[in-house]
Every structure is written in structure tokens, then in C-alpha cells.
PyMOL commands that place a pseudoatom at each C-alpha (Angstrom):
pseudoatom trace, name=CA, resn=MET, resi=1, chain=A, elem=C, hetatm=0, pos=[79.386, 121.387, 164.287]
pseudoatom trace, name=CA, resn=ASP, resi=2, chain=A, elem=C, hetatm=0, pos=[77.917, 118.695, 162.023]
pseudoatom trace, name=CA, resn=GLY, resi=3, chain=A, elem=C, hetatm=0, pos=[81.202, 116.846, 162.311]
pseudoatom trace, name=CA, resn=ASP, resi=4, chain=A, elem=C, hetatm=0, pos=[80.940, 116.542, 166.091]
pseudoatom trace, name=CA, resn=TYR, resi=5, chain=A, elem=C, hetatm=0, pos=[77.516, 114.928, 165.891]
pseudoatom trace, name=CA, resn=LYS, resi=6, chain=A, elem=C, hetatm=0, pos=[78.502, 112.619, 163.049]
pseudoatom trace, name=CA, resn=ARG, resi=7, chain=A, elem=C, hetatm=0, pos=[81.703, 111.608, 164.821]
pseudoatom trace, name=CA, resn=ALA, resi=8, chain=A, elem=C, hetatm=0, pos=[79.707, 110.728, 167.919]
pseudoatom trace, name=CA, resn=VAL, resi=9, chain=A, elem=C, hetatm=0, pos=[77.379, 108.493, 165.898]
pseudoatom trace, name=CA, resn=VAL, resi=10, chain=A, elem=C, hetatm=0, pos=[80.268, 106.725, 164.143]
pseudoatom trace, name=CA, resn=GLU, resi=11, chain=A, elem=C, hetatm=0, pos=[82.120, 106.043, 167.399]
pseudoatom trace, name=CA, resn=ALA, resi=12, chain=A, elem=C, hetatm=0, pos=[78.912, 104.867, 169.058]
pseudoatom trace, name=CA, resn=GLY, resi=13, chain=A, elem=C, hetatm=0, pos=[78.371, 102.353, 166.261]
pseudoatom trace, name=CA, resn=LYS, resi=14, chain=A, elem=C, hetatm=0, pos=[81.744, 100.760, 166.933]
pseudoatom trace, name=CA, resn=THR, resi=15, chain=A, elem=C, hetatm=0, pos=[81.119, 100.766, 170.672]
pseudoatom trace, name=CA, resn=MET, resi=16, chain=A, elem=C, hetatm=0, pos=[77.716, 99.122, 170.269]
pseudoatom trace, name=CA, resn=LEU, resi=17, chain=A, elem=C, hetatm=0, pos=[79.068, 96.418, 167.977]
pseudoatom trace, name=CA, resn=HIS, resi=18, chain=A, elem=C, hetatm=0, pos=[82.048, 95.507, 170.150]
pseudoatom trace, name=CA, resn=SER, resi=19, chain=A, elem=C, hetatm=0, pos=[80.195, 95.669, 173.465]
pseudoatom trace, name=CA, resn=GLY, resi=20, chain=A, elem=C, hetatm=0, pos=[77.911, 92.796, 172.505]
pseudoatom trace, name=CA, resn=LEU, resi=21, chain=A, elem=C, hetatm=0, pos=[74.806, 94.974, 172.332]
pseudoatom trace, name=CA, resn=THR, resi=22, chain=A, elem=C, hetatm=0, pos=[74.137, 94.022, 168.720]
pseudoatom trace, name=CA, resn=VAL, resi=23, chain=A, elem=C, hetatm=0, pos=[75.322, 91.804, 165.875]
pseudoatom trace, name=CA, resn=GLU, resi=24, chain=A, elem=C, hetatm=0, pos=[76.168, 92.527, 162.248]
pseudoatom trace, name=CA, resn=THR, resi=25, chain=A, elem=C, hetatm=0, pos=[74.385, 95.705, 161.062]
pseudoatom trace, name=CA, resn=TRP, resi=26, chain=A, elem=C, hetatm=0, pos=[71.350, 95.470, 163.356]
pseudoatom trace, name=CA, resn=GLY, resi=27, chain=A, elem=C, hetatm=0, pos=[70.376, 98.331, 165.592]
pseudoatom trace, name=CA, resn=ASN, resi=28, chain=A, elem=C, hetatm=0, pos=[70.629, 102.063, 164.954]
pseudoatom trace, name=CA, resn=ILE, resi=29, chain=A, elem=C, hetatm=0, pos=[71.873, 105.227, 166.616]
pseudoatom trace, name=CA, resn=SER, resi=30, chain=A, elem=C, hetatm=0, pos=[70.972, 108.898, 166.517]
pseudoatom trace, name=CA, resn=VAL, resi=31, chain=A, elem=C, hetatm=0, pos=[71.694, 112.201, 168.217]
pseudoatom trace, name=CA, resn=ARG, resi=32, chain=A, elem=C, hetatm=0, pos=[69.684, 115.410, 168.122]
pseudoatom trace, name=CA, resn=ASN, resi=33, chain=A, elem=C, hetatm=0, pos=[71.007, 118.887, 167.442]
pseudoatom trace, name=CA, resn=ARG, resi=34, chain=A, elem=C, hetatm=0, pos=[68.389, 120.733, 169.439]
pseudoatom trace, name=CA, resn=GLU, resi=35, chain=A, elem=C, hetatm=0, pos=[69.292, 124.218, 168.189]
pseudoatom trace, name=CA, resn=ALA, resi=36, chain=A, elem=C, hetatm=0, pos=[69.135, 123.240, 164.512]
pseudoatom trace, name=CA, resn=GLY, resi=37, chain=A, elem=C, hetatm=0, pos=[66.166, 120.923, 164.886]
pseudoatom trace, name=CA, resn=GLN, resi=38, chain=A, elem=C, hetatm=0, pos=[68.124, 118.157, 163.152]
pseudoatom trace, name=CA, resn=VAL, resi=39, chain=A, elem=C, hetatm=0, pos=[68.828, 114.502, 163.853]
pseudoatom trace, name=CA, resn=TYR, resi=40, chain=A, elem=C, hetatm=0, pos=[71.995, 112.634, 162.846]
pseudoatom trace, name=CA, resn=ILE, resi=41, chain=A, elem=C, hetatm=0, pos=[71.301, 108.948, 162.324]
pseudoatom trace, name=CA, resn=THR, resi=42, chain=A, elem=C, hetatm=0, pos=[73.083, 105.822, 161.133]
pseudoatom trace, name=CA, resn=PRO, resi=43, chain=A, elem=C, hetatm=0, pos=[72.525, 104.761, 157.512]
pseudoatom trace, name=CA, resn=SER, resi=44, chain=A, elem=C, hetatm=0, pos=[70.640, 101.595, 156.658]
pseudoatom trace, name=CA, resn=GLY, resi=45, chain=A, elem=C, hetatm=0, pos=[72.588, 98.350, 156.549]
pseudoatom trace, name=CA, resn=LEU, resi=46, chain=A, elem=C, hetatm=0, pos=[76.197, 99.556, 156.653]
pseudoatom trace, name=CA, resn=PRO, resi=47, chain=A, elem=C, hetatm=0, pos=[78.702, 97.632, 158.842]
pseudoatom trace, name=CA, resn=TYR, resi=48, chain=A, elem=C, hetatm=0, pos=[79.554, 99.674, 161.922]
pseudoatom trace, name=CA, resn=ASP, resi=49, chain=A, elem=C, hetatm=0, pos=[83.270, 98.947, 161.576]
pseudoatom trace, name=CA, resn=GLU, resi=50, chain=A, elem=C, hetatm=0, pos=[83.229, 100.525, 158.107]
pseudoatom trace, name=CA, resn=LEU, resi=51, chain=A, elem=C, hetatm=0, pos=[81.050, 103.519, 158.954]
pseudoatom trace, name=CA, resn=LEU, resi=52, chain=A, elem=C, hetatm=0, pos=[82.462, 106.955, 158.091]
pseudoatom trace, name=CA, resn=GLU, resi=53, chain=A, elem=C, hetatm=0, pos=[81.252, 110.383, 159.153]
pseudoatom trace, name=CA, resn=ASP, resi=54, chain=A, elem=C, hetatm=0, pos=[80.169, 111.027, 155.564]
pseudoatom trace, name=CA, resn=ASP, resi=55, chain=A, elem=C, hetatm=0, pos=[77.820, 108.028, 155.804]
pseudoatom trace, name=CA, resn=VAL, resi=56, chain=A, elem=C, hetatm=0, pos=[75.795, 109.512, 158.660]
pseudoatom trace, name=CA, resn=VAL, resi=57, chain=A, elem=C, hetatm=0, pos=[72.483, 110.956, 157.462]
pseudoatom trace, name=CA, resn=THR, resi=58, chain=A, elem=C, hetatm=0, pos=[70.928, 114.220, 158.668]
pseudoatom trace, name=CA, resn=VAL, resi=59, chain=A, elem=C, hetatm=0, pos=[67.134, 114.272, 158.901]
pseudoatom trace, name=CA, resn=GLY, resi=60, chain=A, elem=C, hetatm=0, pos=[64.553, 116.735, 160.150]
pseudoatom trace, name=CA, resn=LEU, resi=61, chain=A, elem=C, hetatm=0, pos=[62.107, 116.014, 162.947]
pseudoatom trace, name=CA, resn=ASP, resi=62, chain=A, elem=C, hetatm=0, pos=[59.634, 115.092, 160.227]
pseudoatom trace, name=CA, resn=GLY, resi=63, chain=A, elem=C, hetatm=0, pos=[62.002, 112.311, 159.105]
pseudoatom trace, name=CA, resn=ARG, resi=64, chain=A, elem=C, hetatm=0, pos=[62.828, 114.023, 155.824]
pseudoatom trace, name=CA, resn=VAL, resi=65, chain=A, elem=C, hetatm=0, pos=[66.441, 113.659, 154.661]
pseudoatom trace, name=CA, resn=LEU, resi=66, chain=A, elem=C, hetatm=0, pos=[68.248, 117.002, 154.794]
pseudoatom trace, name=CA, resn=LYS, resi=67, chain=A, elem=C, hetatm=0, pos=[71.828, 115.950, 154.113]
pseudoatom trace, name=CA, resn=GLY, resi=68, chain=A, elem=C, hetatm=0, pos=[73.634, 112.783, 153.151]
pseudoatom trace, name=CA, resn=HIS, resi=69, chain=A, elem=C, hetatm=0, pos=[74.032, 110.382, 150.262]
pseudoatom trace, name=CA, resn=ARG, resi=70, chain=A, elem=C, hetatm=0, pos=[72.938, 107.262, 152.144]
pseudoatom trace, name=CA, resn=ARG, resi=71, chain=A, elem=C, hetatm=0, pos=[69.480, 105.967, 152.948]
pseudoatom trace, name=CA, resn=PRO, resi=72, chain=A, elem=C, hetatm=0, pos=[68.801, 106.558, 156.657]
pseudoatom trace, name=CA, resn=SER, resi=73, chain=A, elem=C, hetatm=0, pos=[67.980, 103.742, 159.059]
pseudoatom trace, name=CA, resn=VAL, resi=74, chain=A, elem=C, hetatm=0, pos=[64.637, 102.087, 158.515]
pseudoatom trace, name=CA, resn=GLU, resi=75, chain=A, elem=C, hetatm=0, pos=[63.871, 102.986, 162.134]
pseudoatom trace, name=CA, resn=THR, resi=76, chain=A, elem=C, hetatm=0, pos=[64.118, 106.729, 161.489]
pseudoatom trace, name=CA, resn=PRO, resi=77, chain=A, elem=C, hetatm=0, pos=[60.368, 107.139, 162.258]
pseudoatom trace, name=CA, resn=LEU, resi=78, chain=A, elem=C, hetatm=0, pos=[60.973, 105.636, 165.707]
pseudoatom trace, name=CA, resn=HIS, resi=79, chain=A, elem=C, hetatm=0, pos=[63.856, 107.980, 166.490]
pseudoatom trace, name=CA, resn=VAL, resi=80, chain=A, elem=C, hetatm=0, pos=[62.072, 111.165, 165.458]
pseudoatom trace, name=CA, resn=ALA, resi=81, chain=A, elem=C, hetatm=0, pos=[58.906, 110.060, 167.290]
pseudoatom trace, name=CA, resn=VAL, resi=82, chain=A, elem=C, hetatm=0, pos=[60.915, 109.702, 170.510]
pseudoatom trace, name=CA, resn=TYR, resi=83, chain=A, elem=C, hetatm=0, pos=[62.476, 113.152, 170.078]
pseudoatom trace, name=CA, resn=LYS, resi=84, chain=A, elem=C, hetatm=0, pos=[59.071, 114.722, 169.534]
pseudoatom trace, name=CA, resn=ALA, resi=85, chain=A, elem=C, hetatm=0, pos=[57.597, 113.022, 172.595]
pseudoatom trace, name=CA, resn=ARG, resi=86, chain=A, elem=C, hetatm=0, pos=[60.525, 113.445, 174.973]
pseudoatom trace, name=CA, resn=MET, resi=87, chain=A, elem=C, hetatm=0, pos=[62.080, 116.888, 175.149]
pseudoatom trace, name=CA, resn=ASP, resi=88, chain=A, elem=C, hetatm=0, pos=[64.542, 115.567, 177.749]
pseudoatom trace, name=CA, resn=VAL, resi=89, chain=A, elem=C, hetatm=0, pos=[66.083, 113.207, 175.181]
pseudoatom trace, name=CA, resn=ASP, resi=90, chain=A, elem=C, hetatm=0, pos=[68.899, 114.113, 172.766]
pseudoatom trace, name=CA, resn=ALA, resi=91, chain=A, elem=C, hetatm=0, pos=[70.187, 110.617, 171.904]
pseudoatom trace, name=CA, resn=VAL, resi=92, chain=A, elem=C, hetatm=0, pos=[68.560, 107.298, 171.003]
pseudoatom trace, name=CA, resn=LEU, resi=93, chain=A, elem=C, hetatm=0, pos=[70.277, 103.904, 170.956]
pseudoatom trace, name=CA, resn=HIS, resi=94, chain=A, elem=C, hetatm=0, pos=[68.440, 100.906, 169.492]
pseudoatom trace, name=CA, resn=THR, resi=95, chain=A, elem=C, hetatm=0, pos=[70.197, 97.680, 170.439]
pseudoatom trace, name=CA, resn=HIS, resi=96, chain=A, elem=C, hetatm=0, pos=[69.735, 93.943, 169.932]
pseudoatom trace, name=CA, resn=PRO, resi=97, chain=A, elem=C, hetatm=0, pos=[71.072, 92.499, 173.212]
pseudoatom trace, name=CA, resn=ILE, resi=98, chain=A, elem=C, hetatm=0, pos=[70.506, 88.820, 173.995]
pseudoatom trace, name=CA, resn=TYR, resi=99, chain=A, elem=C, hetatm=0, pos=[69.006, 88.781, 177.501]
pseudoatom trace, name=CA, resn=SER, resi=100, chain=A, elem=C, hetatm=0, pos=[66.853, 91.881, 177.079]
pseudoatom trace, name=CA, resn=THR, resi=101, chain=A, elem=C, hetatm=0, pos=[65.542, 90.492, 173.795]
pseudoatom trace, name=CA, resn=VAL, resi=102, chain=A, elem=C, hetatm=0, pos=[64.602, 87.223, 175.518]
pseudoatom trace, name=CA, resn=PHE, resi=103, chain=A, elem=C, hetatm=0, pos=[62.261, 89.131, 177.812]
pseudoatom trace, name=CA, resn=SER, resi=104, chain=A, elem=C, hetatm=0, pos=[60.878, 91.094, 174.868]
pseudoatom trace, name=CA, resn=CYS, resi=105, chain=A, elem=C, hetatm=0, pos=[60.034, 87.804, 173.142]
pseudoatom trace, name=CA, resn=MET, resi=106, chain=A, elem=C, hetatm=0, pos=[58.158, 86.687, 176.259]
pseudoatom trace, name=CA, resn=ASP, resi=107, chain=A, elem=C, hetatm=0, pos=[56.300, 90.019, 176.260]
pseudoatom trace, name=CA, resn=GLU, resi=108, chain=A, elem=C, hetatm=0, pos=[57.522, 90.724, 179.780]
pseudoatom trace, name=CA, resn=ASP, resi=109, chain=A, elem=C, hetatm=0, pos=[58.484, 93.951, 181.494]
pseudoatom trace, name=CA, resn=ILE, resi=110, chain=A, elem=C, hetatm=0, pos=[61.694, 94.296, 183.506]
pseudoatom trace, name=CA, resn=PRO, resi=111, chain=A, elem=C, hetatm=0, pos=[61.045, 95.845, 186.932]
pseudoatom trace, name=CA, resn=LEU, resi=112, chain=A, elem=C, hetatm=0, pos=[63.381, 97.849, 189.132]
pseudoatom trace, name=CA, resn=PHE, resi=113, chain=A, elem=C, hetatm=0, pos=[64.659, 95.271, 191.613]
pseudoatom trace, name=CA, resn=ILE, resi=114, chain=A, elem=C, hetatm=0, pos=[68.378, 96.120, 191.882]
pseudoatom trace, name=CA, resn=ASP, resi=115, chain=A, elem=C, hetatm=0, pos=[69.961, 99.429, 192.830]
pseudoatom trace, name=CA, resn=GLU, resi=116, chain=A, elem=C, hetatm=0, pos=[71.666, 99.953, 189.479]
pseudoatom trace, name=CA, resn=ALA, resi=117, chain=A, elem=C, hetatm=0, pos=[68.340, 99.642, 187.679]
pseudoatom trace, name=CA, resn=ALA, resi=118, chain=A, elem=C, hetatm=0, pos=[66.646, 102.047, 190.079]
pseudoatom trace, name=CA, resn=GLN, resi=119, chain=A, elem=C, hetatm=0, pos=[69.378, 104.623, 189.550]
pseudoatom trace, name=CA, resn=THR, resi=120, chain=A, elem=C, hetatm=0, pos=[69.604, 104.315, 185.774]
pseudoatom trace, name=CA, resn=LEU, resi=121, chain=A, elem=C, hetatm=0, pos=[66.493, 102.984, 184.033]
pseudoatom trace, name=CA, resn=GLY, resi=122, chain=A, elem=C, hetatm=0, pos=[64.091, 105.690, 185.199]
pseudoatom trace, name=CA, resn=ASP, resi=123, chain=A, elem=C, hetatm=0, pos=[61.056, 103.430, 185.437]
pseudoatom trace, name=CA, resn=THR, resi=124, chain=A, elem=C, hetatm=0, pos=[59.941, 99.858, 184.799]
pseudoatom trace, name=CA, resn=VAL, resi=125, chain=A, elem=C, hetatm=0, pos=[61.209, 98.806, 181.365]
pseudoatom trace, name=CA, resn=ARG, resi=126, chain=A, elem=C, hetatm=0, pos=[58.041, 97.930, 179.473]
pseudoatom trace, name=CA, resn=THR, resi=127, chain=A, elem=C, hetatm=0, pos=[57.669, 95.793, 176.368]
pseudoatom trace, name=CA, resn=ALA, resi=128, chain=A, elem=C, hetatm=0, pos=[56.023, 97.655, 173.498]
pseudoatom trace, name=CA, resn=LYS, resi=129, chain=A, elem=C, hetatm=0, pos=[53.289, 95.969, 171.486]
pseudoatom trace, name=CA, resn=TYR, resi=130, chain=A, elem=C, hetatm=0, pos=[54.579, 94.205, 168.402]
pseudoatom trace, name=CA, resn=ALA, resi=131, chain=A, elem=C, hetatm=0, pos=[54.707, 96.050, 165.098]
pseudoatom trace, name=CA, resn=LEU, resi=132, chain=A, elem=C, hetatm=0, pos=[56.780, 95.590, 161.972]
pseudoatom trace, name=CA, resn=PRO, resi=133, chain=A, elem=C, hetatm=0, pos=[60.271, 97.120, 161.919]
pseudoatom trace, name=CA, resn=GLY, resi=134, chain=A, elem=C, hetatm=0, pos=[60.302, 100.624, 160.464]
pseudoatom trace, name=CA, resn=SER, resi=135, chain=A, elem=C, hetatm=0, pos=[56.547, 101.050, 160.704]
pseudoatom trace, name=CA, resn=PRO, resi=136, chain=A, elem=C, hetatm=0, pos=[54.745, 104.094, 162.142]
pseudoatom trace, name=CA, resn=GLU, resi=137, chain=A, elem=C, hetatm=0, pos=[53.006, 101.671, 164.507]
pseudoatom trace, name=CA, resn=LEU, resi=138, chain=A, elem=C, hetatm=0, pos=[56.334, 100.537, 165.973]
pseudoatom trace, name=CA, resn=ALA, resi=139, chain=A, elem=C, hetatm=0, pos=[57.333, 104.164, 166.540]
pseudoatom trace, name=CA, resn=GLN, resi=140, chain=A, elem=C, hetatm=0, pos=[54.046, 104.870, 168.328]
pseudoatom trace, name=CA, resn=ASN, resi=141, chain=A, elem=C, hetatm=0, pos=[54.286, 101.707, 170.419]
pseudoatom trace, name=CA, resn=CYS, resi=142, chain=A, elem=C, hetatm=0, pos=[57.836, 102.560, 171.460]
pseudoatom trace, name=CA, resn=VAL, resi=143, chain=A, elem=C, hetatm=0, pos=[56.853, 106.061, 172.578]
pseudoatom trace, name=CA, resn=ALA, resi=144, chain=A, elem=C, hetatm=0, pos=[53.925, 104.622, 174.551]
pseudoatom trace, name=CA, resn=ALA, resi=145, chain=A, elem=C, hetatm=0, pos=[56.153, 102.052, 176.279]
pseudoatom trace, name=CA, resn=LEU, resi=146, chain=A, elem=C, hetatm=0, pos=[58.747, 104.671, 177.221]
pseudoatom trace, name=CA, resn=GLY, resi=147, chain=A, elem=C, hetatm=0, pos=[56.147, 106.973, 178.697]
pseudoatom trace, name=CA, resn=ARG, resi=148, chain=A, elem=C, hetatm=0, pos=[57.425, 110.138, 180.360]
pseudoatom trace, name=CA, resn=LYS, resi=149, chain=A, elem=C, hetatm=0, pos=[60.022, 108.700, 182.766]
pseudoatom trace, name=CA, resn=ALA, resi=150, chain=A, elem=C, hetatm=0, pos=[61.591, 105.484, 181.448]
pseudoatom trace, name=CA, resn=ASN, resi=151, chain=A, elem=C, hetatm=0, pos=[65.030, 105.597, 179.865]
pseudoatom trace, name=CA, resn=ALA, resi=152, chain=A, elem=C, hetatm=0, pos=[64.481, 102.291, 178.078]
pseudoatom trace, name=CA, resn=CYS, resi=153, chain=A, elem=C, hetatm=0, pos=[61.828, 100.027, 176.637]
pseudoatom trace, name=CA, resn=LEU, resi=154, chain=A, elem=C, hetatm=0, pos=[61.764, 96.660, 174.901]
pseudoatom trace, name=CA, resn=LEU, resi=155, chain=A, elem=C, hetatm=0, pos=[60.400, 96.123, 171.399]
pseudoatom trace, name=CA, resn=LYS, resi=156, chain=A, elem=C, hetatm=0, pos=[58.493, 92.852, 171.322]
pseudoatom trace, name=CA, resn=SER, resi=157, chain=A, elem=C, hetatm=0, pos=[60.500, 90.100, 169.609]
pseudoatom trace, name=CA, resn=HIS, resi=158, chain=A, elem=C, hetatm=0, pos=[62.953, 92.715, 168.407]
pseudoatom trace, name=CA, resn=GLY, resi=159, chain=A, elem=C, hetatm=0, pos=[65.334, 94.370, 170.875]
pseudoatom trace, name=CA, resn=ALA, resi=160, chain=A, elem=C, hetatm=0, pos=[65.669, 97.396, 173.131]
pseudoatom trace, name=CA, resn=VAL, resi=161, chain=A, elem=C, hetatm=0, pos=[65.562, 101.180, 172.836]
pseudoatom trace, name=CA, resn=CYS, resi=162, chain=A, elem=C, hetatm=0, pos=[67.563, 103.320, 175.275]
pseudoatom trace, name=CA, resn=VAL, resi=163, chain=A, elem=C, hetatm=0, pos=[67.296, 107.103, 175.462]
pseudoatom trace, name=CA, resn=GLY, resi=164, chain=A, elem=C, hetatm=0, pos=[69.181, 109.870, 177.241]
pseudoatom trace, name=CA, resn=LYS, resi=165, chain=A, elem=C, hetatm=0, pos=[70.707, 113.324, 177.188]
pseudoatom trace, name=CA, resn=ASN, resi=166, chain=A, elem=C, hetatm=0, pos=[73.686, 111.964, 175.248]
pseudoatom trace, name=CA, resn=LEU, resi=167, chain=A, elem=C, hetatm=0, pos=[75.036, 108.701, 173.884]
pseudoatom trace, name=CA, resn=ALA, resi=168, chain=A, elem=C, hetatm=0, pos=[77.117, 108.035, 177.004]
pseudoatom trace, name=CA, resn=ALA, resi=169, chain=A, elem=C, hetatm=0, pos=[73.900, 108.017, 179.041]
pseudoatom trace, name=CA, resn=CYS, resi=170, chain=A, elem=C, hetatm=0, pos=[72.262, 105.711, 176.489]
pseudoatom trace, name=CA, resn=PHE, resi=171, chain=A, elem=C, hetatm=0, pos=[75.119, 103.218, 176.725]
pseudoatom trace, name=CA, resn=ARG, resi=172, chain=A, elem=C, hetatm=0, pos=[75.013, 103.300, 180.510]
pseudoatom trace, name=CA, resn=THR, resi=173, chain=A, elem=C, hetatm=0, pos=[71.297, 102.526, 180.372]
pseudoatom trace, name=CA, resn=ALA, resi=174, chain=A, elem=C, hetatm=0, pos=[71.781, 99.777, 177.791]
pseudoatom trace, name=CA, resn=THR, resi=175, chain=A, elem=C, hetatm=0, pos=[74.488, 98.119, 179.887]
pseudoatom trace, name=CA, resn=VAL, resi=176, chain=A, elem=C, hetatm=0, pos=[72.436, 98.253, 183.095]
pseudoatom trace, name=CA, resn=LEU, resi=177, chain=A, elem=C, hetatm=0, pos=[69.333, 97.012, 181.272]
pseudoatom trace, name=CA, resn=GLU, resi=178, chain=A, elem=C, hetatm=0, pos=[71.158, 93.987, 179.889]
pseudoatom trace, name=CA, resn=MET, resi=179, chain=A, elem=C, hetatm=0, pos=[72.730, 93.227, 183.276]
pseudoatom trace, name=CA, resn=THR, resi=180, chain=A, elem=C, hetatm=0, pos=[69.336, 93.477, 184.979]
pseudoatom trace, name=CA, resn=ALA, resi=181, chain=A, elem=C, hetatm=0, pos=[67.776, 91.149, 182.406]
pseudoatom trace, name=CA, resn=ARG, resi=182, chain=A, elem=C, hetatm=0, pos=[70.582, 88.658, 182.931]
pseudoatom trace, name=CA, resn=VAL, resi=183, chain=A, elem=C, hetatm=0, pos=[70.246, 88.786, 186.731]
pseudoatom trace, name=CA, resn=LEU, resi=184, chain=A, elem=C, hetatm=0, pos=[66.507, 88.170, 186.388]
pseudoatom trace, name=CA, resn=GLN, resi=185, chain=A, elem=C, hetatm=0, pos=[67.139, 85.203, 184.091]
pseudoatom trace, name=CA, resn=LEU, resi=186, chain=A, elem=C, hetatm=0, pos=[69.623, 83.715, 186.573]
pseudoatom trace, name=CA, resn=ILE, resi=187, chain=A, elem=C, hetatm=0, pos=[67.195, 84.146, 189.469]
pseudoatom trace, name=CA, resn=ARG, resi=188, chain=A, elem=C, hetatm=0, pos=[64.576, 82.229, 187.542]
pseudoatom trace, name=CA, resn=SER, resi=189, chain=A, elem=C, hetatm=0, pos=[67.007, 79.526, 186.459]
pseudoatom trace, name=CA, resn=MET, resi=190, chain=A, elem=C, hetatm=0, pos=[67.780, 78.902, 190.135]
pseudoatom trace, name=CA, resn=GLY, resi=191, chain=A, elem=C, hetatm=0, pos=[64.090, 78.633, 190.976]
pseudoatom trace, name=CA, resn=GLY, resi=192, chain=A, elem=C, hetatm=0, pos=[64.067, 81.884, 192.894]
pseudoatom trace, name=CA, resn=THR, resi=193, chain=A, elem=C, hetatm=0, pos=[61.935, 84.993, 192.845]
pseudoatom trace, name=CA, resn=PHE, resi=194, chain=A, elem=C, hetatm=0, pos=[62.838, 88.667, 192.937]
pseudoatom trace, name=CA, resn=HIS, resi=195, chain=A, elem=C, hetatm=0, pos=[61.434, 91.404, 195.135]
pseudoatom trace, name=CA, resn=PRO, resi=196, chain=A, elem=C, hetatm=0, pos=[61.012, 94.820, 193.499]
pseudoatom trace, name=CA, resn=LEU, resi=197, chain=A, elem=C, hetatm=0, pos=[62.462, 97.781, 195.352]
pseudoatom trace, name=CA, resn=SER, resi=198, chain=A, elem=C, hetatm=0, pos=[59.854, 99.907, 197.091]
pseudoatom trace, name=CA, resn=ASP, resi=199, chain=A, elem=C, hetatm=0, pos=[59.009, 103.316, 195.697]
pseudoatom trace, name=CA, resn=GLU, resi=200, chain=A, elem=C, hetatm=0, pos=[60.598, 104.826, 198.801]
pseudoatom trace, name=CA, resn=ASN, resi=201, chain=A, elem=C, hetatm=0, pos=[63.874, 102.962, 198.289]
pseudoatom trace, name=CA, resn=ILE, resi=202, chain=A, elem=C, hetatm=0, pos=[63.946, 103.797, 194.582]
pseudoatom trace, name=CA, resn=ALA, resi=203, chain=A, elem=C, hetatm=0, pos=[63.560, 107.487, 195.387]
pseudoatom trace, name=CA, resn=ALA, resi=204, chain=A, elem=C, hetatm=0, pos=[66.169, 107.234, 198.141]
pseudoatom trace, name=CA, resn=THR, resi=205, chain=A, elem=C, hetatm=0, pos=[68.808, 105.554, 195.988]
pseudoatom trace, name=CA, resn=ARG, resi=206, chain=A, elem=C, hetatm=0, pos=[68.368, 108.184, 193.280]
pseudoatom trace, name=CA, resn=GLU, resi=207, chain=A, elem=C, hetatm=0, pos=[68.668, 110.962, 195.834]
pseudoatom trace, name=CA, resn=LEU, resi=208, chain=A, elem=C, hetatm=0, pos=[71.768, 109.324, 197.277]
pseudoatom trace, name=CA, resn=VAL, resi=209, chain=A, elem=C, hetatm=0, pos=[73.477, 109.471, 193.905]
pseudoatom trace, name=CA, resn=LYS, resi=210, chain=A, elem=C, hetatm=0, pos=[72.578, 113.149, 193.521]
pseudoatom trace, name=CA, resn=LYS, resi=211, chain=A, elem=C, hetatm=0, pos=[73.679, 114.164, 197.008]
pseudoatom trace, name=CA, resn=THR, resi=212, chain=A, elem=C, hetatm=0, pos=[76.946, 112.260, 197.037]
pseudoatom trace, name=CA, resn=ARG, resi=213, chain=A, elem=C, hetatm=0, pos=[77.793, 113.359, 193.476]
pseudoatom trace, name=CA, resn=TYR, resi=214, chain=A, elem=C, hetatm=0, pos=[78.855, 109.785, 192.750]
pseudoatom trace, name=CA, resn=GLY, resi=215, chain=A, elem=C, hetatm=0, pos=[82.033, 109.611, 190.671]
pseudoatom trace, name=CA, resn=GLN, resi=216, chain=A, elem=C, hetatm=0, pos=[84.853, 112.099, 190.120]
for i in range(1, 216): cmd.bond("trace and resi %d" % i, "trace and resi %d" % (i + 1))
show_as sticks, trace
zoom trace
């Protein structure tokens, strides 16, 4: 069973790198084994293209290393803090995307103003207060920004954190978040303004997806 979780983390690292959601070794990825109470997380500073299953580190929900010969990601406190706070979450993806990071540097939130965002992001994507990478403060600020409903938040001057039931859901959120940030940037560059979707329309578009069972 360990192999399945580790394999998922390794493949996600390659996907993140080649999808433009990060550069070099930045960012980190984890999945939770709910039954075992364990988290499988990327090691610190290893190139994603060279990552092997044996490099993935297993930690407890207290952040203590349980298995592995590598040092875990410096953001391990952030990952375990999210898992403790959000029982609906079993995967965490920390990315460094360009457009989302621009808004994090401006300390701005990204509202739900397009259908894709309403269906995917869960709630307004808020920018967490700044704290140093790897610090307990950053972990706490991330959890606060996510709240109970959001599937993503921005880390001020740092990047984005996307959460979900699995890594596929995290990548879907990360892709929609970056697209939404880019659309917002283009609106502003053209001198325009956006109009957030109403609460009623947000609820309706989510219900539409559920009722129509969108996809195959």
C-alpha cells in the first residue's frame, strides 16, 4: 500500500513541474493515508524529474518522520496542519504558479467571478498573512486562509496551496486557480472590471454539475 501513495507523489511531482505550476525544486506534494494516520510527502530539494518512490518520506500527523532516508519538505508543518484542520482533505499541492503568485505578492484575494472558479475553488481564494517558509506561523496562516470551504489559498509573496480528496482534485483546482488569476490580470490590463457571481448563481452552478453528473 505504501507504494501506491509514494507512486502518486512521484508522478504528481513530474506533472507539477511540466505543467508550469512550479520551477526547479520549488513546491511540495503530499497525500494522506487516513487509515494509517500517515502522510507521504516529497523530500526537500530533490529535482522532480529525478524523484524515486524510495525518496518519498512518510511522516505522522505530528510531523515526525516515520519512514524514509531523506529529509522531508521544509513545508511539512503546513501539510500536517491542513490535514488536522480539514478532515475532508487527503492531498495537498503547494505550487509556485506565476499569475497566482502575482496576486499573492499584492496581498489580494481572488474572488469567484467565472463559472469554473465557482465550481472548483470552493470559496474566495484568500491570501494568507506573510510568514517565513517552513515556519509554524506559515502553517497556521495557511489553515486560517483556507477556512472550512476553500480548496485553495495564496501564501503572501510565495505561491499557492491547493487541497482536495486526491491529487487529481488538487491539480484541477490549481489549474482553475491559475486560469482565474490570469483572466483577472487580463481584465485589469484592458482597463476593465469584473463582477463576482452572486451567491445564488454560485450555488446553482455547483448544483448543475452535481445533477448533470458532468463528464463520463
